[in-house]
Phi, psi and omega in degrees: 000142171279170187295328181291319173295324171300319177294315179295320175296318177294335180270308188280331178304304181299322180290320174296315170299324173298308175306314173297325179294307176295327170299322177290323175283341181272348181282142176301150181307323181296317182292330174292323175295322177303316183294320178299324183290337173294332189264351179281143175294174181273045182289325188255026174084009180089351181272124175257117182259122178287145179294134179299132176260126177276121183287153182273129180282324185253355175079010181265191181278357178099354177252141176287158181289156173302152182291339177269006186287133179235154175290163179292154183286325185225135178240137176278058175270342172239168184286137183169173177258151179283342173295324181286001179283331186233150181287153180289140174305151178289144187274156179284148175288140178305133177268146179295149182294140178264132182291146173289143185282153182288131183243155183252113180263126177265145171297149178278154181258000000 
């Protein structure tokens, strides 16, 4: 292979691998299992049985919350602003103005 072919291969091969990876990650999970089925051998007689999908009862991620977890202080179930949920922090008191130091101006030469 000449250097031009090697350079083009070095540029386009990683981009093609990355594009295939991102396409795989953007696919829904059921579509991924279909694609995986194309590459499986006929070990099971050619019948593809989808894995059963168990519905989530609580809508959570499947792990229990941490023991120190507490509910949120404010939930956006009704119209309103999130900024209105908690009081504004106290502002710093204004400092008295500091007098400027006296400067002696020397004439330029």
